[in-house]
N, C-alpha and C positions, 0 to 999 in steps of 0.2 A: 441684924442677925437673920431676920426673915430673908432678906434679899441674898445674902450669903449661901442659905439653905437652897433657895431657887436656883442659884448659879450652880451649886454642886449637883444639882439634880437635872441640870439642863442637858438635854440629848446631845450626843456628839453628832453634828450635823456637817454638811459640806464645807461651808465657809469656816466653821470652828475649827474643823479638821486641818484646814490649809493654813490658818493663822497659828495655829498651835505648832504646826511643822516648821514654821519659818522657812528657811531656805534649804532644809533638808529634804531629802526624796524618800518617799515610802509610797507603795502601791496604793494605800487608801487615800493619801493625800492628793496623790497623781490622779486618780480616778475622779476624787471629788472636784479638783479643779477643772478637769476636762469636761465633767456633767455641767459645771456652772457656765465654763465658756460657751459650750454648745447652746445653753438654754438662753443666754443672754448676749448672743452674736447681734440679734436684730436692733438693740438700743445703741450699740457701738457704730454699726453700719449707718443708721439714721444720723448720728452724731458727726460721722465722717462726712456724709453727704452734705450735711448743712454748713461745712467749712468750704464748700465751693467746688469740691472734686465731683467728676464726672461718674457715672454709674460704674463704669469698668475700673476706674483708678479706685474708687471707694470701696469696690469688693475686694481688690488686690491688698489695700492698705488695711482692711479689716481683717483679712486672713494673716497678713503679716504681724499684725498687732498681737492677735491671739497666739501666733506661734511663738512670738517672743515671750508673752506671758508664761506660755506652757514650759518653754525651755529655760528661761532665766530663773523663775521660782525663787526670786528673792522679795519675802514678806516681812522681812525684819521692819521695814517702814509701815507696816500696816497697824499703826498705832491706834489708840482709841478713837481719834478723829476720823480714821478709815475704817472702822470697824464694821462698818456696813459695805457689803461687796459691791453695790452701787457706787458708792462713794470712791471706793479704791480704783473701780474700773475707769469711772470718769477723770480721775486724776492721772492715771496711768496713760489713757489714751491721749489726753492732751499733752502730756510729756513726749509721749511717742511721736505725735504728728508734728512737734517742734522741732525734731531732728530727722525728719524724712525728706529733706530737699535732695540729697543725693539718692536716696532710694527711688524717689519719683522721678528723677532724671534717667535712671536705669529703665524704669517701667516705659518712658517715652521711646528709649532706644529698642524696646522689644525684650529687654531682659527682666530680672527680678521676679521669676516665677517661684512662688513659695508654695512648699507642701504643708498643708495643714492637718496634723494628726486627729481631725474631727470629722464628724459626718457632714457633708456638703450641706450649705444652707442657702436658700434662694433669697437674694437680698431685695430684689424687685427694683423699680425705678427709683431714682433719687428724686425727692421733692425739691422744688425750687427753694433756694436759701430763704429763711423766715425773713419778714418785714420787720426790722429792729423797731420802727415806730410803733408796732402794735404790741410791743412787750415781749414777742417771741425771740429767742436765741437758740444757737445749737445746744445749749444747755437744757432749755426748755422742752426742745424737740426730744432730745435724749430721755428725759424724765417721764414725758408722755408715753414715748415707746418702752421705757422700762415699766410702766404701771400697766400698759396693756399686755405685756408679755407675762406679768405675774398672774394677771387676771386669766389669761390664755390657759397658762399651766394649772391652775386652780380648777378651771373648768374641765379640763382635760381629765384631771384626777376625778373629779366628781362624776364625769360620764363613765370612766371606767369603773368606778365603785358601783354605779347604778346598774351597769350591765352585769357586772358579776353577781349583784344580788336579784337579778332577773327583773330589774325595774327600768330596763333601757327605755322602753316605749312611753313610760311615764316621765322620765328625765327629758325626751325629746318634746313632749307636749309641753312641759313647764319651762324649759330653756328660754323660750322668748320673754318670759317674766323676769328671768335673771338677767337678760342681756339688754333689757330696757327697751323691747320692740314696743313703739307705741300702737301696733295695730293689735296687740295681744289682748284677748278678753277672756274672762273667766267663763262666760256663756259659751263661746266657740270651743274653749278648750275641753270644757265638761262635756260637750257634746262629742267632740272627736274622741274623747277617752272613755266615754261611756260612764261618766262619774257625775254626782251632783257637784253645784258650785261650791257648796260648803265643803265637800270632800277635797275639791281641788284648792281651796284655800289652805285646808289642813295640811295637804300634802306640800304644797308650795312652802309653808313656813317650816317644815321639816326639812325641806330641800335646801332652803336658805342658811339653815343652821349647818347643815353639811357643808355648804360651799363656804361658810365663814370658817369652818374648821380647816378645810383645804387651803383657804387663803392664807391663814396663821401658819400653816406647816410649810407651805412654799415660801413665806417670808422668813421663817425661822431659819431656812436653809442658807439664807444670805447675811446673817448677822452673827456676831462671835459672842454676843452677850444676850440672855433673855430679856434683859430689862429694855432692849431695843425694839422688841417685836411691837408693841403697842404704838409707839412713836411712828414705827414703820407703816402701821395701818392709817394713822392719821395722816402722814406724809402722801401715801397712795390716794387717800380721799381728797385731799386739797389738790393734787395734780390732776385728777379726773374731773374735779369741780372746775378747774381753770380751762381745762380742754373743752368741757360742755359748754362754758361761757363763751370761750373763743369762736366756737362752732356756730354757736347761736348768732352771735355778732356778724359772722360771715354771711349769714342768711338775711340779714336785715337789709 
């Protein structure tokens, strides 16, 4: 009963609006889907790169994929197992790439220019395909890029909130502690901000709480059920832990 009550009170967020709309078109669901596609362009681009495509081809394919997602709008198959936007997106891009032989041939001939009704996104250089012996796959690279994108969005929201509240300088001073900068120290931060170390610790505790709130709100935009938010948090932490472990091994 409590769970049903929570579901009824769950705010109407981007992915829940899209899933509820199914294959119908409405200004609200179209805007919600466009915003999600813009926000999560980077994980899909990283995945396409990991399938062995060049930077230019990967960029074209990523744009073509999102154009198709925006135009086709068939979410009748966004069942409970695809209730998370990240799961739907990964399944959709796998299917898309499996059917792109003809499209890639047209790219090589100089055709296939695609208009994407989204803000342009810089893809950056493609990383070399992951070494499968290390346990990395295109899927794990996608997960890592997804996790970093979620963190980036939450950090941007926190920065904007801090600026509006007149605490922009405090946020910038404490940001290294949130991003895990090994060189950050309470003493140097306190000196820079003209605060005591105790005051810095208290301010950081509050800022971490605000960051956690923005992180939950960011993830809530990508699920269709409130019961999935906590599991998404745990997923995010596992992905980041694996990424940190992998980075540490590369330095050995």
